[in-house]
C-alpha positions in Angstrom: 84.3 -40.3 4.5 87.0 -42.5 2.8 85.8 -45.7 1.2 86.9 -49.0 3.1 88.5 -51.7 1.1 87.5 -55.4 1.4 89.6 -56.2 4.3 88.6 -52.9 6.1 84.9 -53.9 5.7 85.8 -57.5 6.9 87.6 -56.3 10.0 84.6 -54.1 10.8 82.1 -57.0 10.3 84.2 -59.6 12.4 84.7 -57.2 15.3 81.1 -56.5 15.9 79.9 -57.8 19.1 77.1 -60.0 17.8 79.5 -61.9 15.4 81.8 -62.7 18.4 78.7 -63.7 20.5 77.7 -66.0 17.9 81.1 -67.6 17.6 81.1 -68.2 21.4 77.7 -69.7 21.1 78.6 -72.1 18.4 81.8 -73.3 20.5 79.8 -73.6 23.6 76.9 -75.4 21.6 79.4 -77.8 20.3 80.6 -78.8 23.7 77.1 -78.9 25.1 76.1 -81.2 22.0 79.0 -83.6 23.1 77.7 -83.7 26.7 74.1 -84.2 25.6 75.0 -87.0 23.1 77.1 -88.8 25.7 74.4 -88.6 28.3 71.8 -90.1 25.8 74.2 -92.6 24.3 75.8 -93.7 27.5 73.2 -93.3 30.1 69.6 -92.9 28.8 69.8 -95.4 25.9 71.2 -98.3 27.9 68.5 -97.7 30.5 65.8 -97.7 27.9 67.4 -100.8 26.3 67.2 -102.6 29.7 63.6 -101.7 29.9 62.6 -102.7 26.3 64.8 -105.8 26.4 67.5 -104.4 24.1 65.3 -103.7 21.0 67.4 -102.2 18.3 65.5 -100.9 15.3 68.5 -100.0 13.2 68.8 -103.3 11.6 65.2 -103.4 10.3 64.7 -103.1 6.5 62.8 -104.1 3.5 65.1 -105.9 1.1 64.6 -104.9 -2.5 67.4 -106.8 -4.2 69.7 -109.5 -3.3 72.7 -111.1 -5.0 71.4 -114.5 -6.2 74.8 -116.2 -5.8 75.8 -114.9 -2.3 72.4 -113.8 -0.9 74.1 -110.5 0.1 71.6 -107.5 0.2 72.2 -105.2 -2.7 69.4 -102.7 -2.2 67.2 -102.2 0.7 64.9 -99.6 2.5 66.4 -99.2 5.9 63.4 -97.9 7.8 64.8 -99.1 11.1 67.6 -96.6 10.9 65.0 -93.8 10.6 63.1 -95.1 13.4 66.3 -95.3 15.6 67.2 -91.8 14.6 63.9 -90.5 15.5 64.0 -92.2 19.0 67.5 -90.7 19.3 66.2 -87.2 18.4 63.3 -87.4 21.0 65.7 -88.6 23.6 68.1 -85.7 22.9 65.2 -83.3 22.9 64.0 -84.7 26.2 67.5 -84.3 27.8 67.9 -80.8 26.4 64.3 -79.9 27.8 65.4 -81.2 31.3 68.5 -79.1 31.1 66.7 -75.9 30.1 64.0 -76.5 32.8 66.6 -76.9 35.5 68.5 -73.8 34.3 65.3 -71.8 34.3 64.4 -73.0 37.7 67.8 -71.8 39.1 67.4 -68.5 37.4 64.0 -67.9 38.9 65.4 -68.7 42.4 68.2 -66.2 41.7 65.7 -63.6 40.6 63.5 -64.2 43.6 66.5 -64.0 46.0 67.6 -60.7 44.2 64.1 -59.2 44.4 63.8 -60.1 48.2 67.2 -58.5 48.8 66.0 -55.3 46.9 62.8 -55.2 48.9 64.7 -55.6 52.2 67.0 -52.7 51.3 64.0 -50.6 50.2 62.4 -51.3 53.6 65.6 -50.4 55.4 65.9 -47.1 53.5 62.2 -46.3 54.3 62.7 -47.0 57.9 65.9 -45.0 58.0 64.2 -42.0 56.2 63.1 -39.4 58.6 59.3 -38.9 59.0 57.8 -35.9 57.4 57.2 -33.3 60.3 53.5 -32.8 61.1 52.1 -29.4 59.8 50.8 -26.8 62.3 47.0 -26.6 62.6 47.0 -23.1 61.1 48.6 -24.4 57.9 46.3 -27.3 57.7 43.3 -24.8 58.0 44.6 -22.4 55.4 45.3 -25.3 52.9 41.7 -26.5 53.4 40.3 -22.8 52.8 42.5 -22.7 49.6 41.1 -26.1 48.4 37.6 -24.9 49.0 38.2 -21.6 47.1 39.5 -23.5 44.1 36.1 -25.3 43.8 
């Protein structure tokens, strides 16, 4: 077998199905991320802000140093931004969970419908199949004698 060059190996790698599937997943994931972020930022967060009275943690900080002349903050621990990012993460996780739960419920319904359809087809096939003819009494008697002799 001839040894492949760098570009030949790269072409083989890139044309594998799992690499293409991963690329599609990344693109779709990016689009889904935009949808989830918009839902959280534009719908969920304002609703929560209405409930909490518009509390915004992102401006909370511990000031470590200020400029003595202007009073401007030079150095600070911005713990509020961390709290706000944790809240955003939890909201995004909740929205994604709700999406996944809804999708799984739709898949279950589709699977149940498919199973019911297959069972109906199987029942139709069983009903349409000819019944096995009944054996004559002599044959049944001979089979019974054969079974007794086997013992």
